[in-house]
C-alpha positions in Angstrom: 162.8 106.7 144.2 162.6 106.6 140.4 160.4 108.9 138.8 159.0 109.4 135.2 158.4 113.1 134.6 156.3 114.7 131.8 158.4 117.6 130.7 156.6 120.7 129.5 157.6 122.4 126.2 157.3 126.4 127.0 157.6 127.6 123.4 156.7 124.8 120.9 154.2 121.9 121.0 155.3 118.6 119.6 152.4 116.7 118.1 152.4 113.0 118.6 149.4 111.1 117.5 150.3 108.0 119.5 149.2 109.4 122.7 146.9 112.1 121.5 144.9 114.2 123.7 141.1 113.3 124.2 140.1 116.9 125.2 141.2 120.4 125.6 139.6 123.8 126.0 141.0 127.4 125.6 139.4 130.6 126.4 141.4 133.8 125.3 140.6 137.3 124.9 141.3 138.6 121.7 142.1 142.3 122.5 145.4 141.5 123.9 148.4 144.0 124.7 146.1 147.0 123.9 143.6 149.0 126.0 140.3 147.1 125.8 138.6 150.8 125.9 140.4 151.8 122.7 141.2 149.0 120.4 139.6 145.6 120.1 140.1 142.5 117.9 136.8 140.7 117.0 137.1 137.5 115.0 134.1 136.7 112.9 135.1 133.4 111.1 137.2 130.5 112.0 137.8 127.5 109.9 140.1 124.4 109.4 142.3 124.4 106.4 144.7 121.3 106.8 144.2 117.7 107.8 146.6 118.5 110.9 143.6 120.6 112.4 145.4 124.1 112.0 142.7 126.8 112.6 142.6 130.1 110.7 140.8 133.0 112.3 139.7 136.2 110.5 138.5 139.3 112.0 139.0 143.0 112.3 140.7 145.5 114.5 138.5 148.2 115.9 138.9 151.5 117.2 136.0 152.7 119.2 133.1 151.8 117.0 134.9 151.6 113.6 136.6 148.4 112.0 139.7 149.6 110.3 142.0 146.6 109.4 141.6 142.9 108.9 143.4 140.6 111.2 144.5 137.0 110.3 145.9 134.4 112.5 147.0 130.8 112.3 146.7 128.4 115.2 147.8 125.0 115.8 145.0 122.6 116.5 145.0 123.5 120.2 144.7 127.2 119.6 148.2 128.3 120.0 149.2 131.2 117.6 151.6 130.3 114.9 151.4 133.6 113.1 149.3 136.9 113.1 148.8 139.3 110.3 147.1 142.6 109.8 145.8 143.9 106.4 145.4 147.6 105.9 143.2 148.3 102.7 145.1 151.7 102.1 142.1 153.6 101.2 141.2 157.3 102.4 137.9 156.1 103.7 137.3 152.4 104.7 134.4 151.0 106.8 134.5 147.4 107.1 130.8 146.0 107.1 131.2 142.1 107.3 133.7 139.4 106.5 132.9 136.5 104.2 133.4 132.9 105.1 136.7 131.6 103.4 138.5 128.4 103.0 141.8 126.8 102.1 142.8 126.3 98.4 144.9 123.1 98.6 146.1 123.2 94.8 147.6 126.7 95.4 148.4 126.6 99.0 146.5 129.5 99.7 143.6 131.1 101.9 140.8 132.7 99.9 138.7 135.3 101.5 136.0 137.9 101.0 135.2 141.4 102.6 132.2 143.6 102.4 133.1 147.1 102.9 132.2 150.7 102.0 135.3 152.2 100.3 135.2 155.9 100.0 131.5 155.8 100.5 130.8 153.1 98.0 129.8 149.3 98.6 132.4 147.0 97.6 133.2 143.3 97.7 136.8 142.4 98.0 138.4 139.1 96.9 141.8 138.2 98.2 144.4 135.3 98.4 146.6 134.7 101.3 149.2 131.8 101.0 149.6 129.4 103.9 152.6 131.2 105.4 150.6 134.4 106.0 152.0 136.3 102.7 149.4 138.1 100.8 149.2 137.1 97.0 146.7 139.8 95.8 143.8 141.8 96.6 141.0 142.8 94.3 137.5 144.5 94.3 134.9 142.4 92.4 132.3 144.0 90.1 129.5 142.8 87.9 126.7 143.4 85.7 124.3 143.6 88.8 124.9 146.3 91.1 125.9 145.6 94.7 123.0 146.0 97.2 123.6 147.4 100.7 126.3 145.0 101.6 125.8 145.7 105.2 122.4 143.8 105.3 124.1 140.4 104.6 127.2 138.6 105.4 129.0 137.4 102.4 129.7 133.8 101.9 132.5 132.7 99.9 133.5 128.9 99.7 136.3 127.8 97.6 136.7 124.2 96.4 139.9 122.7 94.8 141.0 123.8 91.5 137.8 125.4 90.7 136.9 128.2 93.2 133.6 129.4 93.9 132.4 132.9 95.0 129.1 134.1 96.1 128.4 137.8 96.2 125.4 140.0 97.4 123.6 141.8 94.7 120.1 142.7 93.7 119.6 139.1 93.2 121.6 136.2 94.7 124.6 135.9 92.3 127.1 132.9 92.1 130.3 133.1 90.2 132.7 130.1 89.5 136.1 131.1 89.3 138.8 128.7 87.6 142.5 128.3 87.7 144.5 131.6 87.2 141.4 133.5 88.2 139.5 132.8 85.1 135.8 133.0 85.3 134.0 129.6 84.7 130.6 130.8 84.8 128.5 133.4 86.5 124.9 133.1 87.4 122.1 135.2 88.7 119.2 133.4 90.4 115.5 133.9 90.7 113.6 131.1 92.3 109.7 131.2 91.9 107.1 129.2 93.7 103.8 127.6 92.0 102.1 131.1 92.5 105.0 132.6 90.2 106.3 134.7 93.4 110.0 135.3 93.9 111.1 133.1 97.0 114.8 133.4 97.4 115.9 136.5 99.2 119.5 135.7 100.1 121.8 132.7 99.9 123.0 132.2 103.2 125.3 129.0 102.5 126.7 127.1 99.6 128.8 123.9 99.5 130.4 121.6 96.8 129.3 118.2 96.9 131.6 114.9 96.2 130.0 114.6 92.9 130.9 118.3 91.7 127.2 119.5 92.3 126.3 122.3 94.7 123.8 122.6 97.4 122.7 125.9 98.4 120.3 127.2 101.1 118.8 130.6 101.6 116.0 132.9 103.2 112.8 133.7 101.6 110.8 136.8 100.8 107.8 135.4 102.6 108.1 137.2 106.0 110.6 134.7 107.3 108.2 131.8 107.4 110.1 129.8 104.7 113.6 128.9 103.5 115.1 127.5 100.4 117.3 124.6 99.6 118.3 123.8 96.0 120.8 121.5 94.3 122.9 122.8 91.3 124.9 120.9 88.8 128.5 121.7 88.2 127.4 124.5 85.7 124.9 126.0 88.1 121.9 124.8 86.6 119.2 123.6 89.0 118.7 120.0 89.6 116.0 120.5 92.1 114.8 123.4 94.4 112.1 123.3 97.2 111.0 126.0 99.7 110.3 124.5 103.1 108.4 125.5 106.2 107.6 124.1 109.5 103.9 123.6 110.8 104.5 125.5 113.8 102.2 128.2 115.3 103.6 131.8 114.9 106.7 130.6 113.2 108.9 133.5 111.7 112.6 134.3 110.9 113.5 130.9 109.8 117.2 131.2 109.2 119.1 128.2 107.5 122.5 128.7 108.6 124.7 125.8 107.1 123.9 123.1 104.4 126.1 120.2 103.2 125.6 117.1 101.1 126.2 114.0 103.1 128.1 111.0 102.3 124.8 109.1 101.2 124.2 111.9 98.5 121.3 113.2 100.9 121.4 116.9 101.9 121.4 118.2 105.6 120.7 121.8 106.7 120.6 123.3 110.3 119.4 126.7 111.2 117.1 128.8 113.7 113.6 130.0 113.8 111.6 132.1 116.1 107.9 131.7 117.3 107.2 135.1 118.7 109.1 137.5 120.9 112.6 136.5 122.0 112.1 132.8 121.5 114.8 131.1 119.4 114.4 127.4 118.4 117.2 125.2 116.5 116.3 122.8 113.8 118.0 119.9 111.8 116.5 118.7 108.4 117.6 115.9 106.3 116.5 115.8 102.6 116.8 112.8 100.1 118.4 113.2 96.8 115.4 114.8 95.0 114.7 117.2 97.9 112.2 115.0 99.8 111.9 115.2 103.5 113.4 112.4 105.5 113.7 113.9 108.9 113.0 117.3 110.6 113.9 117.8 114.4 113.6 120.7 116.6 116.6 120.5 119.1 116.2 122.0 122.6 119.3 122.2 125.0 118.3 122.3 128.6 114.7 123.4 127.7 116.2 126.9 126.7 116.6 129.1 123.7 118.8 127.0 121.4 120.6 128.3 118.1 122.2 125.9 115.9 125.0 127.4 113.8 127.4 124.8 112.2 127.7 121.1 111.7 129.9 118.4 110.0 129.4 114.9 109.3 131.5 112.4 111.4 133.4 109.3 110.0 130.5 107.2 111.6 127.7 109.0 109.8 126.4 111.0 112.6 126.0 114.9 112.6 128.2 116.9 115.0 126.3 120.2 115.5 127.6 123.4 117.2 125.6 126.2 118.7 124.8 128.4 121.6 122.2 127.8 124.4 120.8 131.0 126.3 120.2 130.7 130.0 119.0 133.8 131.5 121.1 136.6 130.2 124.2 134.3 129.4 125.2 131.9 126.7 127.1 128.7 126.4 128.9 127.2 123.5 127.9 123.6 122.9 128.3 120.6 120.7 125.9 117.9 120.3 126.2 114.5 118.2 122.9 113.3 116.5 122.4 110.1 114.6 120.5 110.5 111.4 117.3 109.2 112.8 117.2 112.0 115.2 118.7 110.4 118.2 120.9 112.7 120.4 123.8 110.6 121.6 125.5 113.3 123.8 126.0 117.1 124.2 128.9 118.9 125.7 129.6 122.3 126.5 132.0 125.2 127.5 131.8 125.7 131.2 132.6 129.4 130.6 129.6 131.6 129.9 129.7 134.5 127.2 127.3 137.2 126.8 124.4 137.1 124.3 124.0 140.9 123.7 127.0 141.0 121.4 127.6 139.1 118.0 128.8 135.7 118.1 130.2 132.9 115.8 131.0 129.2 116.0 132.8 127.0 113.5 132.9 123.2 114.0 136.0 121.5 112.5 136.7 117.9 111.6 140.3 117.0 113.0 141.4 114.2 110.9 144.9 113.7 112.6 143.7 113.4 116.2 140.1 112.3 115.7 137.0 113.7 116.9 135.9 117.5 116.1 137.1 120.9 117.4 134.7 123.8 118.1 136.0 127.3 117.7 133.8 130.1 118.8 133.9 134.0 119.4 131.8 135.9 121.6 131.9 138.3 124.7 132.5 137.8 128.2 131.9 140.9 130.5 131.9 143.0 127.3 135.3 141.8 126.2 135.9 139.7 123.0 137.0 136.1 123.9 137.8 133.1 121.6 136.9 129.6 122.6 138.7 126.4 121.3 137.5 123.0 122.5 138.4 119.6 121.5 135.9 116.6 121.4 136.4 113.0 120.9 133.8 110.7 119.2 132.2 109.9 122.6 131.7 113.5 123.5 135.0 113.5 125.8 133.3 111.3 128.5 135.8 109.0 130.0 135.0 105.6 131.2 134.4 106.7 134.9 131.7 109.2 133.7 134.2 112.3 134.1 134.0 115.0 131.4 137.4 116.7 131.5 137.6 120.4 130.1 133.8 120.5 129.6 130.6 119.4 131.0 127.5 117.7 129.7 123.9 119.1 129.0 120.4 117.6 128.5 119.2 117.7 124.9 115.9 116.6 123.6 114.4 116.6 120.1 110.8 117.2 119.0 109.7 115.9 115.5 108.8 118.8 113.3 106.1 118.7 110.7 107.9 120.0 107.6 106.0 121.1 104.3 107.6 121.8 100.9 106.8 123.6 97.6 108.5 122.9 94.5 110.3 125.8 93.0 111.5 126.8 89.4 114.4 129.0 88.7 115.3 131.8 86.3 119.0 132.0 85.6 120.8 135.0 83.9 124.0 135.9 83.2 125.6 137.5 86.4 129.0 139.1 85.0 132.1 139.5 87.0 135.4 141.5 86.9 138.2 142.5 89.2 140.1 145.6 89.9 143.4 145.5 91.7 143.4 147.0 95.3 146.2 148.7 96.8 147.0 147.1 100.3 149.6 146.9 103.1 150.1 143.6 105.1 152.1 143.7 108.4 152.6 141.6 111.4 150.4 141.7 114.1 151.2 141.4 117.8 147.8 142.3 119.4 146.8 138.8 119.8 149.3 136.7 121.4 147.6 134.4 124.0 149.8 132.2 126.4 150.2 128.6 125.9 149.5 125.7 128.3 151.6 122.7 127.3 151.7 118.9 128.6 154.1 116.7 126.9 152.1 114.0 125.0 155.1 112.0 124.0 155.0 110.0 127.0 154.9 106.2 126.3 152.6 103.7 128.1 154.1 101.8 131.2 155.2 98.2 131.3 152.5 95.8 132.6 154.4 95.2 135.9 156.2 98.6 136.2 155.4 100.9 139.2 153.5 104.1 138.2 155.2 106.8 140.2 155.0 109.9 137.9 155.3 113.6 138.1 152.9 115.6 135.8 154.0 119.1 135.1 151.9 121.7 133.6 153.4 125.2 132.5 152.1 128.3 130.7 154.5 130.3 128.6 154.4 134.0 128.2 153.0 135.2 131.5 154.1 135.8 135.1 153.9 132.6 136.9 152.6 134.4 140.1 149.4 135.0 138.0 148.7 131.5 137.1 146.6 129.1 139.2 146.2 125.4 138.5 143.3 122.8 139.2 143.9 119.2 138.5 141.1 116.6 138.0 142.8 115.0 141.2 141.7 118.1 143.3 145.3 119.4 143.5 146.2 123.2 142.9 149.9 123.1 141.9 151.6 123.2 138.6 153.0 119.5 139.4 151.3 116.6 140.8 152.4 113.0 141.5 150.3 110.1 140.1 150.6 106.4 140.8 147.7 105.1 138.7 146.9 104.9 135.1 144.0 106.9 133.8 143.2 110.1 132.3 144.1 113.3 134.2 143.1 117.0 133.3 144.4 120.2 134.4 142.5 123.8 134.3 144.7 126.8 134.3 143.4 130.2 134.9 145.6 133.4 134.0 144.8 136.4 135.8 147.1 139.1 134.5 145.5 142.3 133.3 142.9 140.1 131.4 141.7 136.5 132.0 142.6 133.3 130.1 141.1 129.9 130.9 142.8 126.8 129.6 142.3 122.9 130.1 144.4 120.0 128.7 144.0 116.3 129.3 146.7 113.4 129.3 146.0 109.7 129.5 148.5 107.3 131.2 148.2 103.7 130.0 149.7 100.6 130.6 150.8 98.1 128.1 149.1 94.8 127.8 151.2 91.4 128.3 152.4 90.1 125.2 151.1 87.1 123.5 152.3 84.6 120.8 150.6 81.9 118.7 152.1 79.8 116.1 150.3 79.3 112.9 151.3 76.9 110.1 151.5 77.8 106.4 151.4 74.9 103.8 151.5 77.0 100.7 155.1 75.9 99.7 154.9 72.2 100.6 153.8 71.0 97.1 156.6 72.9 95.6 159.5 72.1 97.9 158.3 70.2 101.0 158.6 73.2 103.2 156.3 74.0 106.0 156.4 77.7 107.3 155.8 78.3 111.1 154.9 81.8 112.2 154.9 83.2 115.7 152.0 85.8 115.6 153.0 88.5 118.2 150.2 90.2 120.2 152.0 93.4 121.5 153.0 94.2 124.5 155.8 96.6 124.2 157.4 97.0 120.9 160.8 95.8 120.0 160.1 92.0 120.4 162.7 89.1 120.0 162.0 85.6 119.1 163.7 82.3 120.0 162.6 79.0 118.7 163.5 75.5 120.0 165.4 75.2 116.8 167.7 78.2 117.7 166.4 80.3 115.2 165.4 84.1 116.0 163.2 85.0 113.2 159.5 85.4 113.5 159.1 82.8 110.9 160.9 79.4 110.3 160.9 76.8 107.6 160.6 73.2 108.7 160.6 69.9 106.6 160.2 67.3 109.4 157.0 66.8 111.8 157.8 67.2 115.4 157.1 69.7 118.4 158.1 73.3 117.7 157.9 76.1 120.3 158.8 79.8 120.2 159.2 82.2 123.1 158.9 86.0 122.5 160.4 88.7 124.7 159.3 92.5 124.4 161.0 95.6 125.6 159.4 95.4 128.9 161.1 92.2 129.5 157.5 90.3 129.6 157.8 86.8 127.9 155.2 84.5 126.1 155.5 81.2 124.7 153.6 78.8 122.3 154.1 75.3 121.2 152.8 73.4 118.2 153.0 69.6 117.4 153.4 70.0 113.8 152.5 67.2 111.4 153.3 67.4 107.7 150.3 67.9 105.8 148.4 64.9 104.1 148.2 65.8 100.3 146.1 62.5 99.4 142.4 62.3 98.7 139.6 59.8 98.4 137.2 59.8 95.5 134.3 57.7 96.5 131.8 58.6 94.0 129.4 56.6 91.7 126.5 56.7 89.3 123.4 58.6 90.7 120.1 57.3 89.2 117.7 59.2 91.5 117.6 62.2 89.4 117.5 60.3 86.2 114.1 61.9 85.3 115.2 65.6 85.9 118.8 65.3 84.8 117.9 63.5 81.5 120.6 60.9 82.2 122.7 59.2 84.9 124.9 61.6 87.0 128.5 60.4 87.5 129.7 61.6 90.8 133.3 61.8 91.7 132.9 62.3 95.6 136.3 63.9 95.9 137.2 64.4 99.7 140.6 65.8 100.7 142.6 64.5 103.5 143.5 68.2 104.2 141.4 70.8 103.1 144.2 73.2 102.1 144.8 70.9 99.1 141.2 71.0 97.7 142.1 72.7 94.2 141.2 69.7 91.9 141.2 69.3 88.2 139.0 66.7 86.3 139.6 65.1 82.8 136.8 62.9 81.5 137.1 60.5 78.7 134.2 62.3 77.0 136.5 65.1 75.9 138.5 68.0 77.0 135.4 70.5 77.5 134.1 68.4 80.2 136.1 69.6 83.2 133.5 69.5 86.2 133.4 67.4 89.3 130.5 65.4 88.0 129.0 64.4 84.3 125.7 63.4 83.1 125.7 60.6 80.6 122.5 59.1 78.8 124.2 56.2 76.8 125.4 52.8 78.0 129.1 52.3 78.1 132.4 52.9 80.0 133.3 56.2 81.2 136.4 57.4 83.1 137.8 60.5 84.8 141.1 61.3 85.9 141.4 63.5 89.2 144.5 65.6 90.1 145.1 67.9 93.0 147.6 70.9 93.0 150.3 68.7 94.4 150.0 66.4 91.3 148.3 63.6 93.3 146.3 61.4 90.7 143.4 59.1 90.9 141.4 57.4 88.0 137.8 56.2 88.5 135.9 54.0 85.8 132.3 53.7 85.5 130.5 50.9 83.8 127.0 52.4 83.1 123.7 50.9 81.8 121.3 53.6 81.3 118.0 52.6 82.6 114.9 52.3 80.4 112.1 54.6 81.6 108.4 53.0 81.2 106.2 55.0 78.9 102.9 53.7 80.1 101.5 52.1 83.3 98.3 50.8 84.9 97.1 50.9 88.6 95.9 47.3 89.8 94.6 46.2 93.3 94.3 43.1 95.3 91.2 42.9 97.4 90.8 40.7 100.7 87.4 40.6 101.9 86.5 39.3 105.5 82.9 37.9 104.9 82.2 37.6 108.7 83.3 41.1 109.5 83.5 43.3 106.2 84.9 46.2 108.3 88.1 44.2 108.5 88.5 43.9 104.8 91.6 45.3 103.3 93.0 46.2 99.8 96.3 46.7 98.2 97.1 49.0 95.2 100.1 48.5 92.7 101.4 50.6 89.8 102.8 48.3 87.0 104.3 48.5 83.7 105.0 46.2 80.9 108.4 47.7 79.8 110.9 49.6 81.7 112.4 50.0 85.2 109.6 49.6 87.6 111.4 51.8 90.2 110.5 54.9 88.1 106.7 54.4 88.9 105.5 56.7 91.5 102.1 55.7 93.2 100.1 58.2 95.2 97.1 57.0 97.2 94.8 59.6 98.7 92.3 58.5 101.5 89.4 60.8 100.7 87.8 59.9 104.1 90.7 59.8 106.4 93.5 62.1 104.8 96.2 61.0 107.6 96.0 57.4 105.9 97.3 58.7 102.4 100.5 57.1 101.2 102.9 57.9 98.4 106.0 56.7 97.2 107.7 54.2 94.6 104.9 51.5 94.6 104.0 51.7 98.3 103.2 48.3 99.7 100.9 47.4 102.6 97.2 46.6 103.2 94.7 49.4 103.5 91.4 49.6 105.2 88.2 49.9 103.2 87.6 53.6 102.4 87.1 56.0 99.5 90.3 56.5 97.4 91.9 58.5 94.9 95.0 56.7 93.5 97.4 58.2 90.8 100.3 56.7 88.8 103.1 58.8 87.6 106.1 58.2 85.7 108.9 61.1 85.9 106.1 63.5 87.2 103.8 62.7 84.4 100.4 61.1 85.3 99.8 57.9 83.2 97.0 56.4 85.1 94.5 57.4 87.9 91.5 55.6 89.7 88.6 56.6 91.9 87.2 53.9 94.0 85.0 53.4 97.0 86.2 50.1 98.4 83.7 49.9 101.2 81.2 48.6 98.7 83.5 45.8 97.4 83.1 43.5 100.3 79.3 43.9 101.5 80.2 46.9 103.7 77.6 49.2 102.4 73.8 49.0 101.3 73.2 48.8 97.6 70.1 50.5 95.7 68.5 49.6 92.3 68.4 51.9 89.4 64.6 51.0 88.5 61.6 49.3 90.1 58.3 47.9 88.8 55.4 48.3 91.3 53.2 46.3 89.1 55.7 43.5 88.4 55.8 40.0 89.6 59.3 39.8 91.2 59.0 40.7 94.7 62.5 42.3 94.7 61.7 44.8 91.9 58.2 45.9 92.9 59.5 48.2 95.6 62.5 50.6 95.9 64.7 50.5 98.9 68.2 49.1 100.2 69.4 45.8 99.2 71.8 44.2 101.8 74.5 41.7 100.9 74.0 38.1 102.1 77.0 38.6 104.5 76.0 42.1 105.8 75.5 42.3 109.6 72.5 44.8 109.8 73.3 45.2 113.5 76.1 47.3 112.4 73.8 49.8 111.0 72.0 52.7 113.0 70.4 56.2 112.6 68.9 55.5 109.1 67.2 58.4 107.3 66.0 57.5 103.9 64.0 59.9 101.6 62.6 60.1 98.0 61.6 63.2 96.1 59.7 63.9 92.9 61.0 66.3 90.2 59.3 69.1 92.1 61.3 68.6 95.1 58.4 67.2 97.0 59.0 64.4 99.5 57.1 61.2 98.3 58.5 58.8 100.8 60.7 58.8 103.8 61.6 56.0 106.6 64.0 55.7 109.5 63.9 51.7 109.2 66.8 50.0 107.8 65.0 47.8 105.1 61.7 49.6 104.7 61.0 50.3 101.0 58.9 52.7 98.8 56.1 51.0 97.3 55.6 53.7 94.4 52.6 55.4 95.7 52.1 58.9 97.0 49.2 60.2 99.3 47.4 56.7 98.6 47.7 57.1 94.8 49.9 55.5 92.3 52.8 57.8 91.6 53.4 58.4 88.0 56.1 56.9 85.8 59.4 59.2 86.0 62.6 59.6 87.5 62.8 60.2 91.2 65.8 61.4 93.4 66.7 59.5 96.6 68.8 60.3 99.5 70.1 58.2 102.4 72.1 58.8 105.7 73.1 56.1 108.0 76.0 55.1 110.3 77.9 51.7 109.9 80.5 50.8 112.7 80.0 54.4 113.9 81.0 56.1 110.8 78.5 58.1 108.8 77.7 57.1 105.3 75.9 59.7 103.0 74.6 58.7 99.5 72.3 59.9 96.8 71.0 58.9 93.5 68.1 58.5 91.2 65.6 55.9 90.4 63.2 55.3 87.5 59.5 54.1 88.4 58.1 52.0 85.6 54.5 51.0 85.3 
């Protein structure tokens, strides 16, 4: 039976991005090939210096309790050694106290590093350059106007950026020196940050990073008993832009240590670190600050409910934060990586499934790996009192596969608790820090004390064809060790170096080497199957106007690569030129022999168009003229690039024109293919009325006034009557209101407000109660004469019309009041009248107020007025 075999490369690893590994894990002891009780290698710092994901480790070689020399190693992105070097400072008495962070100088292809040491009994800071191949360029001691403090108290931080390198050194006060090309000093600043009480706050800078805008963000510890930490932003010259001290509202908080700070892609600032709450409790925190130092978010991160240290973080391409650290469980420690959104949501947490000791120093570094995606965590600690190095690759999903399996690692439960974060604005005093160099003698040799074995699985294995049988051997091998001391465990449950697989999917192998010392390595590989190919014909008419050619393209959806095309015209190119309508088809065949076809009934494009426009008088009032519309509609939307030439002049090129004079107008319309049409307009500009009047036509029903109707009309003596806009508002029944251009129709009797507009300007209005016009209401006089001779004027009361049906009226309430508000007469009878007396005596001559309420045909009528009593 035919087998595909994934071959192993024992000595070299060929990187192939097309089928990259989702995850891998390495656990190495670093005191290799030497007795562990005599000489150890301790790696303090790891960092990525290239886009390929290479890892540089910097540490010391130790004999007993003394660190004697510096060790540099370069690894590939999986942790395999490329080269190792040992640096001897060449002095009579050297005590290496701590190693500074370092970075890669891309412009000079060199690694920049710093060392804290006691040289012949005196504290010294050492600045060095190592080129990318491992050869030392120079090594110098660094001095300045401020004396060095006890350099063993703090690790030295030295980030370097592009053509302007940056160096931070310890002194009585924190000092930052910016070094330019050819080691020239750009500036040197010594910083003193003060709170609002004038107290010095900043104790030591723990991290500094350059931002994309050439500014810097720094963070450090405070003098206030470890209850605060400092974050500041400096411009490119080291001048403060803003600075704040921060604390958390947590009972018993102490030992706040900000470990790493970065400027994010949105120009905000993030910082991670740890703090204590008494005893041995250790908590991790993440804080995000805005562009002025304001607090956006602060979270306490707790892994598995245990003590959690946060050590490093990077920003992912998707804007999330990748955070590395350690979690303590009983007496052991696990390295972990967690992915967190900027709103504080934990997306996932993975960890190394090998425990390390917490009783010894440890480090972690989290690296972006641009070439393979995701991030790699590199850590150093102790396992059974022996130094070990971890290298672990994560993908963007935390290396969790679709079936829930987490190869080469495992998952942890992580929770967040919102922290109340308080801040205080700081001011800074900046002085000249000073800087000088002295050449330091040294010796650089090869180093063979750290040569871990290599686990390899060939990743250049192409995907299977859609219908190909998967019958494959996966072979893992480890170089540099006795095969008898190597054990294998595959994710399938098999324990040999070779397994046979017959399904696509992700496979992982964990390898343990038990030869004098212990190694743990894990790799993954994913077998995939190609999709069936697809093809779809698209039509491109861009050349048709010019030469009558239509381009048909077969758009291929892989499948396998190496596709071939065959059209029914006999052509074998992805695209063909056609000039005749008809049925066209294409068949594509990929390297797996799979085929796909598509057909298109191709019609030549229609480059004609219709122009069905005309004059528009509707908006004459707002436009100030008649709008001439072209109304162009292309037969094919591809040919909708039109040009317009109006007879009014070359400056008029829009698809419409507004005119305000009578006359003949013409427009010539052309599309990009040269098709032309001419439209003529014979325009008479309407005359807009300037005045108007509201009239009405009343139709009374004498037998039943309730059935009487009225019609309103707006009229004008001169002008186009269509521009009259009449609005009729029924004040009793609003739903009966009507509006429009002279609305017609009979309306029932009611109380109306009528308004006449011309081009939105009111020219006439009318308030009228039509109910009284056809005998529908009772009427009341304005004066009466109690001593007179006319029987209708000697009393005051309602006067019905001759046609009024009093049976329609009910619930009458009629009252008359004097000027003092006293009731002088009241009645509930329909036609009862006041005789002008009050309490049996003639009422004086004066004006009286009256009020009446009654219902007519079930509708309430309320009226009031005044009447004059004359004697």
